[in-house]
N, C-alpha and C positions, 0 to 999 in steps of 0.2 A: 504494500500499499504506500501511496505517495507520502502520507502523513508520518510513516515510520522512517522515511529517509532523512539523513542528516543534512544540515545547512552549512553555511560558511563558518560560524564559530566552532562547531564540533569538528569540522574538517581541519581547521587550523589547529585545534587542540590535538587531533590525531597526528598531524604532521610534526608539531612541536614535541609531542610525547615520544614519537618515533625517533627523533633526533636527540633530544636531551636525554631521554630514556636513562641509559647508564653510560653513554659514550663519554661525556665530559668527565665523569667521575673516574673512568678507567684510563682514558688516553691523555689527560692533561699532563701527567708527569712525564710521559714519553715525549710529548710535544715540547714541553718546557726544557727538557734535557737537551733536545736537539737545537732549539732556537734561543734559549736563554730569555732575556727580557724582551726579545722580539717575537715571543710566542703569539702576541696579539696580532702581529702582521701575518703570521702563518695562518691564523684563523680567517683573516680577511681574504687572503689568497684562495684558501679552500672554499670559503663562502662564495666568492665570485665564480669559481668553477662550478660549484653546485647550482648557483642561480642560473648560469648559462645552460647547464644541463636541464634544469627545470623548464626554462624557456623552450629548449629544444624538444623536450617531450611534449609540451603543450602545442608547439608548432606541428609536430608530427601527427598529433591527435587531430588538429584542425584540418590538416591535409588529407587524413584518412577518411574523414566524414562518416565514421561509423560509431554508433553509441556504445558498442560492447568491446571496443578495442582496448588493448593493454600493451605494455612494453614488448611482449613477445610477438604480438600481432604486428606491431609497427616494424619490427626487424624483418619479419617475413615479408610484409607487404612492400617495403622499400628496398629490400635487397633481392627479393625473389627466391630466397633460400630458406627452406624449413630447417636445414642443418644449422645455419647460423642462429636462427631463432631458438632452436633447441639448446644450442651451446650457450646462448645468452641466459636462458632459463637455468641451466646447470650452474652458470657462474653466479647468478643471483642466489641460488640455494647454498652454494659453497661459501659465498660471502656472508650469508645469514648465519651459517654454522660458525664462521670466524667471529662474527660479532657476538653471538651467544657465548662462545668460549671466552671472549674478552670480558663480557659482563660477569660471567661466572668467576673468572680470575679475580676481577676487582671485588666481587662479593666476598670471596674467600679472604682476600687481603684485608678488607675493612673489618670483616667479622673477627678474624684472629687478633687483629690489633685492638679491637674494641673490648673483647672478652679476655685478652691476655693469654690465650692458648696458642702457642706457636709450634708445638710438636705433639704428635700422637704416636705412642709406642716408639719413640725415638726418631720418627720420620716427620718431615715438615707437614704441618696441619693444613696449610692452604689448599693443596690439591684435593684432600679428602673433603673439605668443606665445599669446594667448588663442584666436585662430583656429586655430593649429596644434594646441593640445591638444584642441580639439573634433574636428578632422579625425582625430587619433590615435584617440580613443575611438569615433568613428563607425566607423572602420575595424576596430577590435578587436571591436566589437559585430557588424558585418557578418560577420566571420570566426567569430563565436560564442565569442570569448575572454572569458568571464566569471569573476569570482572565485567560488570555492566558498563555501558558507555558512560553513564553518569559518574560511576566510581572512577573510571579512567580520567575523566575530566577533572575531578577533584584531586586525584594524585598528580596530574600534570601541573595543576595550579599550585599545589604545595611545593613541588620540586622547583618550579620557576621562582616562587616566592622565596624559598630558602637560598637559592643561588643569587637572587637579587640582594637579599639581606647580606650575604657573604660579600658580594661584589661591591655594593655601595658602601657598606660598613668598612670594608678594606680600603677602598679609595679614600674615604674620609680620614681613616687612621693614617694611611700612608702619606697623604697630602699634609696633614697636620704635623707629622713628624719628619717631613722632608725625605721620604723614602721612595718616592715615585720618580721613575725616569722612563723615557721613551725607548731607550736602547738602540736608537738609530745610529749611534756612533759605532755599534758592533755589526753594522749591516754586512751581509755576505750571503752565501748560499744556504745558510741555516734555515731561514724562513721557508724556502722552497722545499727543502727536505722535510721540515716540520709540517708544512701544509699537506704533503703527501701522507705523512703519518697520521695527521688529524682528520683525514677525509672520512674515516669511519664514524666520526662524531656528527657527520652531516648526512649519513644515510638514515632513511626513515620516512622522509617526505614522499618517496616514490611508492610507499604502500597505498597512497591515495589512488594511484593508477590501477591498482589491482582491485579496488573497491568501488568502481564506478557505479555498479548497480545499487549500492546503498546510499548514494549521494544525490541530493536534489539538484537538478540542473547541472549535471556533472562537468560539462565543458567549462562553463564560467566559474563555478565554485572551486573546482580543482585548480584552475589557473590562478585565481586570487589567493587560495590557501597556500599554494606552493610559494608564491612570491612573499607573502606576509610572513610565513613561518621561517623561511630561510634567512630573510633580512633580520627578523627579530632574534633568532637563535644566534646569528653571527654577532650581533651587538652584545648579547648576553655572554658569549664566549670571550669576546674582547675584554670585557670588564673583569671576568674571572681570571683570565690569563695575566692581565696587568697586575692584579693584586697578588696572585700566587708567585710570579717571578720576581716581584719587587720586595716581597716580605719574607721569602724563604731563600736561603743560600743555595746556589746551584748543586753543591755536593749533597745537601740534605734532600733536595728534590730527586736526585739520581738514586739515593739510598732508599727513598720511600715513594718510588714512581707510582705504585698502585694506590697509594693513599695520600698523594700530594695535596689534594684539595683540603682534606681534614687537617693536615699538618699546617697548611697556610692559615687556617682559622685561629690557631693558637695565639699568635702575637696580639691580636686585638679582641678576641672572644674568649681566650683562655681555654682550659680543659673542657668547659661547657660547649665551646664552639667546636672543638674536635669531636666530641660526642654527638652534637647535633648534625654536623656534616656527615659523620660516619653512619648514623641512623638513616639520614636521607639517602646516602649512597646505597645502603642495604635495600631500602624500599625501591629505589630507582632501578638498580641493577636487577633485583628480583622481578619487578613488574616488567622490565624490558625483556628478560628471558621468557617470561610467560607470554607476553604479547608477540614476540618474534617466533616462538614455537607455534603459537596458534596460526599466525599468518603464513609462515613458511610451510607448515604441514598442509594447509589448504592449497598453497601454490604447487606443492609436490603432487597432490591429488589431481589438480587441474592439468598439470603437465603429463600425468599418466593418461588422462582422458584424451589428450591431444597427441599421444604417441611420442612425446618428448622424453619419456622415461619408461622403463620396463613396467609391465602390469603388476609385477610382484611387489613394487614399492608402495602402491596405493592400497586403499581398502575396498570394500564391496559397495561403497556408496551409502551405507547406513551407519548412523552414529558418528563417532569420532574416528579420524584416520589413524588408527592405532599403529599400524606398521610404519607409516611415515613418521609418527612421533618417536617411536622407538629407534628408528634409523637415525633421525636427526639428533636425538639425545645421546646415542652411543658415540657418534662421530664428534659431537661437541665435547663430551667427556674426555675423549682421547686427546683432542686439541688442548683443552684447558689443563689437563693433568700433565701432559708431556711438553707443552710449549712454554716459551717465555712471553711476558707481556709485550715486549718489543716485537717478537716474531708473530704473535697472534694478531696484534693490531696492524702490523705491516701487511700481512696476508689479506686481512679483511679489507683494508684500505685499497690495496692493489685491485681486488676484485671489483669494488664499486667505482674506482677511478676508471677502470677499463670500460665498464658498462656505460657510465655517464659520458665518457669521452667518445664512445662509439655513437651514442645518441646525438651528441653535438655534431659529429662528423656527418651523420645522415641528414640532420636538419640543414647543415651547410650545403650539402650536395643537392638538396631540394629547395634551395633558397629562391626567393623571388627577385627577378632582375631589377624591378622598380622600387624595392624596399631595402634600404641599406641595413636596417636592423636585422633582417632575416639572414644577412651575410655576416655582420660583425659579431653579434652575440654568439652564434654557434661556433664561429671561428675562434673566439676567445676560449670557449669551453673545450674545443678539440685541442688547440695549441697548449692550453693550460694542463690538460690531462697528459699529453705527451711529455711536457716538461717535468711535471711532478712524478710521473712514472719513472722517467730517466733519473731524476734526482734521488728517488727512493731506492732504486736498484743500485745506483752508484754508492749511496750511503751504506746500504747493507753490505755490499761487496767489500768496501774499504774499511768499514768500522765494525760491522757485525757479520763477519764472514760465515760463521756457522748458521746464523739466521738466514743469510742470503741463500745458501745451498738448501736449507730446509724449505724455504718458501719456493725456490725454483723447482725443487723435486716434486713438491705437492702440486704445483701448477702444471708441470709436465705430465704427471700421473693423471690429473683430472682431464686435461686436454686429450691425452691418448685414449682414456676410457670413453670420453665423449665421441671422439672420431670413430672408434671401434663400434660403439653402439649404433651411431647413425649409419655407418657403413653396413652393418648387419641389417638394419631396417631397410636400406636400399636394396640389398640382396633379396630380403624376404619379399619386398614389394614386387621385385622383378620376377621371382619365382611364382608369386601369386598371380601376376599378370599372365605368365606363360600358361599356368594351369587353367586359368579362366578361358584363354584362347583355345586350348586343347578341348576343354569341355564343350565350348561352342561348336567346334569342328565335329566332335563326336555326336 
């Protein structure tokens, strides 16, 4: 029913919740370690690329003139390749697994710091806590226990309010005590590298593209919601980055990368600030895991119905997509238990930069000759994506060599599996076609 569909405020809330979710709580320390006091500039760079990608998806939707389109349909329609569309879907799923692993990693870090339990049976406690929270939310999703839209709106509002309290309070404290600086004197490649690392904190708005059926006047509402949410979240990240990098020494940020936001609250809010931010991080990362599991499991089922994934991955169409949830949960646990925060965030960011850069390129390729905006904005998105991907890979290869090879190996394995799967589907289609022709002859 039309009355059940959501409007602009709820759509903005969904997009902001998808981005703020747990990303900033998890990735801020990694970004600050790479860019120092110029972390705010890194978020601007990533925000501009995300905004260009948002414009590009909106542009592709306008060109397609279909009400039920989504990102995968855009890829197939404008490239003519079901294989590329399917591989894009796989990349989305792998990216969501990476983001959930990052959220779980941060949840484990904040939880162990908050309760003061750092080891279990002589082993680091963080991986156990991270795995446990994933099991919890897989179980809740299997049982169909999802937060209502109104509950999600309240949670998003609380998260944004706490971050604003932290940011504005920190700016006032820093300005009063002469501790704020722009960091422009340290300008270099750091912000570009950090922008690539931070890109995972900007994924989430694209979920609107998969939920067109539940949005009132989707073309116009999604367009406005994407622009409002990305600009608003970028401004929020800038404030948070300025406070964190100016109030906490670089070495302390590096030592506490997964809890950097809570550590930064101590100078002006004391231990109460550390506890407040930690609790907010637990709620944020937990709800982000829950929401991403819900959305990505539905995406998996939809991809199965469109032959982008094997039928064994999906469910029977009744109730919750249990097999998809278990598969997603298992892979996420493996990532978060065995990976480093730098490696997980790098991998997830790489996945989404690639997708959003590809969308910008497609929009640029289908630009309108008489409209400069249809050329310039997608070009900025595509060029920015290429630059940040190159900067990220160079950074990992030179500074985090083991992470580079881990990320490269996973990426190659995923691409090979994708190619083998779609090659198999092509062969199957060919065999089916020959069999049909033989049956017709007989």
